[in-house]
C-alpha positions as CSV (number, residue, x, y, z in Angstrom):
1,M,12.2,53.1,-34.2
2,T,10.8,53.5,-30.7
3,V,7.3,53.9,-32.0
4,S,7.7,50.7,-34.1
5,K,9.0,48.7,-31.1
6,S,6.2,50.0,-28.9
7,F,3.6,49.2,-31.6
8,R,5.0,45.6,-31.9
9,A,4.9,45.3,-28.1
10,I,1.3,46.4,-27.9
11,L,0.3,44.1,-30.8
12,L,2.1,41.2,-29.2
13,T,0.4,41.8,-25.9
14,A,-3.0,42.1,-27.5
15,L,-2.5,38.9,-29.5
16,L,-1.4,37.0,-26.4
17,A,-4.5,38.3,-24.5
18,I,-6.7,37.0,-27.3
19,L,-5.0,33.6,-27.4
20,V,-5.2,33.2,-23.6
21,A,-8.9,34.2,-23.7
22,T,-9.9,31.8,-26.6
23,V,-7.8,28.7,-26.1
24,P,-9.0,26.4,-23.3
25,A,-6.6,25.7,-20.5
26,V,-5.1,22.3,-21.2
27,A,-2.5,20.0,-19.8
28,T,0.4,20.2,-22.3
29,G,1.8,16.9,-21.4
30,D,5.3,18.3,-22.1
31,D,7.7,16.5,-19.9
32,G,10.8,17.9,-21.6
33,T,10.8,15.3,-24.4
34,G,9.8,17.8,-27.1
35,G,6.1,16.8,-27.2
36,I,6.7,13.1,-27.3
37,S,4.1,11.2,-25.4
38,T,5.2,8.1,-23.5
39,S,1.6,6.9,-23.3
40,P,1.9,3.1,-23.5
41,G,-1.6,2.6,-24.8
42,G,-3.9,0.0,-23.5
43,T,-7.7,0.1,-23.1
44,D,-8.0,3.3,-21.0
45,N,-7.2,6.3,-23.1
46,G,-8.4,8.6,-20.3
47,G,-11.6,10.5,-20.6
48,D,-14.8,10.4,-22.5
49,A,-17.0,12.9,-24.3
50,K,-18.2,14.4,-21.0
51,S,-14.6,14.9,-19.7
52,G,-13.3,16.4,-22.9
53,G,-12.6,13.5,-25.2
54,V,-10.3,10.5,-25.8
55,F,-6.9,10.5,-27.5
56,P,-7.5,9.0,-31.0
57,I,-4.5,6.6,-31.0
58,Q,-4.0,3.8,-28.5
59,G,-0.3,3.3,-28.1
60,R,2.9,5.2,-28.3
61,H,2.9,8.2,-30.6
62,T,4.6,11.5,-31.3
63,Y,3.3,14.8,-32.7
64,G,4.2,15.6,-36.3
65,D,3.3,18.5,-38.5
66,G,0.4,20.7,-37.3
67,I,-1.8,23.4,-38.7
68,G,-0.1,25.2,-41.6
69,A,3.3,23.5,-41.6
70,G,4.3,25.7,-44.5
71,R,2.0,24.0,-47.0
72,G,-1.6,24.7,-45.9
73,H,-1.8,21.6,-43.6
74,Q,-5.2,21.6,-42.0
75,G,-4.8,19.2,-39.1
76,Q,-2.4,17.5,-36.7
77,D,-0.3,14.5,-37.7
78,L,0.1,11.9,-35.0
79,M,3.0,9.6,-35.7
80,A,2.6,6.0,-34.6
81,K,3.4,2.5,-35.9
82,C,1.2,1.2,-38.6
83,G,-1.5,-1.0,-37.1
84,K,-2.0,0.9,-33.8
85,P,-5.7,1.2,-33.0
86,V,-7.5,4.5,-33.9
87,V,-10.5,5.3,-31.8
88,A,-13.2,8.0,-31.8
89,A,-12.0,11.2,-29.9
90,Q,-15.7,12.1,-29.4
91,G,-19.0,10.4,-30.0
92,G,-21.2,11.3,-32.9
93,K,-22.6,10.2,-36.2
94,V,-20.4,8.9,-39.0
95,R,-20.9,11.5,-41.8
96,L,-18.6,10.1,-44.4
97,V,-16.4,7.1,-45.1
98,D,-14.3,7.3,-48.2
99,Y,-10.9,6.8,-50.0
100,Q,-8.8,9.5,-51.7
101,G,-5.7,8.2,-53.4
102,S,-4.2,11.7,-53.9
103,G,-4.6,12.8,-50.3
104,A,-6.4,11.3,-47.3
105,G,-6.3,7.6,-48.2
106,N,-8.8,5.7,-46.2
107,Y,-10.7,8.3,-44.1
108,L,-13.8,9.1,-42.2
109,V,-15.7,12.1,-40.8
110,I,-17.6,12.0,-37.5
111,K,-20.1,14.8,-36.6
112,S,-20.5,15.4,-32.9
113,K,-23.7,17.0,-31.8
114,E,-22.3,17.5,-28.3
115,T,-19.3,19.6,-29.4
116,G,-20.5,20.8,-32.8
117,F,-17.2,19.8,-34.4
118,D,-16.6,17.4,-37.3
119,Y,-13.7,15.1,-36.5
120,V,-11.7,13.8,-39.5
121,Y,-9.4,10.7,-39.3
122,M,-7.1,10.1,-42.4
123,H,-4.6,7.6,-43.7
124,L,-6.1,4.5,-42.1
125,V,-4.4,1.3,-43.1
126,K,-7.8,-0.2,-44.3
127,P,-11.3,1.2,-44.8
128,P,-12.8,2.2,-41.4
129,S,-14.5,-0.4,-39.3
130,V,-17.6,1.8,-39.1
131,D,-20.2,2.7,-41.7
132,R,-21.8,6.0,-42.8
133,G,-24.8,6.8,-40.6
134,E,-23.5,4.7,-37.7
135,T,-23.4,6.3,-34.2
136,V,-20.2,5.9,-32.3
137,Q,-19.2,6.7,-28.7
138,A,-15.9,8.3,-27.6
139,G,-13.3,5.5,-27.5
140,D,-15.0,3.2,-30.1
141,K,-12.6,1.6,-32.5
142,L,-12.6,3.2,-36.0
143,G,-9.6,1.5,-37.6
144,R,-5.8,1.4,-37.5
145,V,-3.0,3.8,-38.2
146,G,-1.8,3.5,-41.8
147,T,0.0,5.4,-44.6
148,T,-2.6,5.3,-47.4
149,G,-3.1,8.1,-49.9
150,S,-0.5,10.8,-50.1
151,S,1.5,9.8,-47.1
152,S,5.2,9.1,-46.5
153,A,5.0,7.5,-43.1
154,C,2.6,5.7,-40.8
155,H,0.5,8.3,-39.0
156,L,-3.0,9.5,-38.3
157,H,-3.9,12.9,-39.8
158,F,-6.5,14.4,-37.4
159,E,-8.7,17.4,-38.2
160,M,-11.4,19.3,-36.4
161,W,-13.9,21.6,-38.2
162,T,-16.4,24.1,-36.8
163,K,-20.1,24.1,-37.8
164,P,-21.5,23.5,-40.3
165,G,-18.7,21.0,-40.8
166,W,-15.9,19.6,-42.9
167,Y,-16.0,21.2,-46.4
168,R,-19.6,22.3,-45.7
169,G,-18.7,25.9,-44.9
170,G,-17.0,25.3,-41.5
171,E,-13.5,26.4,-40.6
172,V,-10.6,24.3,-39.6
173,A,-9.9,24.4,-35.9
174,N,-6.4,23.7,-34.3
175,P,-6.8,20.3,-32.8
176,K,-3.5,20.3,-30.9
177,P,-4.8,21.9,-27.7
178,Y,-7.6,19.3,-27.5
179,L,-5.2,16.4,-28.4
180,K,-2.8,17.5,-25.7
181,S,-5.6,17.6,-23.1
182,W,-6.7,14.1,-24.1
183,D,-3.2,12.7,-24.2
184,R,-2.9,11.0,-20.8
């Protein structure tokens, strides 16, 4: 038993060291409300591409299911009232605008040359207000929070994918640390 406990302690220490080394230091924004942001919205979402990004929802929001969530969930759900503005977290080129009734609903994918990530925005109330091939800046309006596709509540499902991109051989990245740092 002692060896097993020691091994677990060593493994936990090693995993914690890897996590600390690979996850950027971010402001958690946790004010004791269980991750609920009290961001009232407005025009200044705090930040731009150079300072790390812009929170993708303008207005009050909470954090829902994240990576995994017991069902292979590949992003972070951001709960907000239907109709709240959705903006580009980072600038880039719109790679895809589409609709998927069995999943994403109205969605779009933006490729950022600056960060190398693909940013995916799902369940928009209507088709995005940008077109494939269009270049957007951090903070540009993309659409509004909705519940289209396979969704049971108004929210933005937000994903980040490494190079070469979303369903192009890239891997899903955990967006929550980035979202927390942009959530001002």
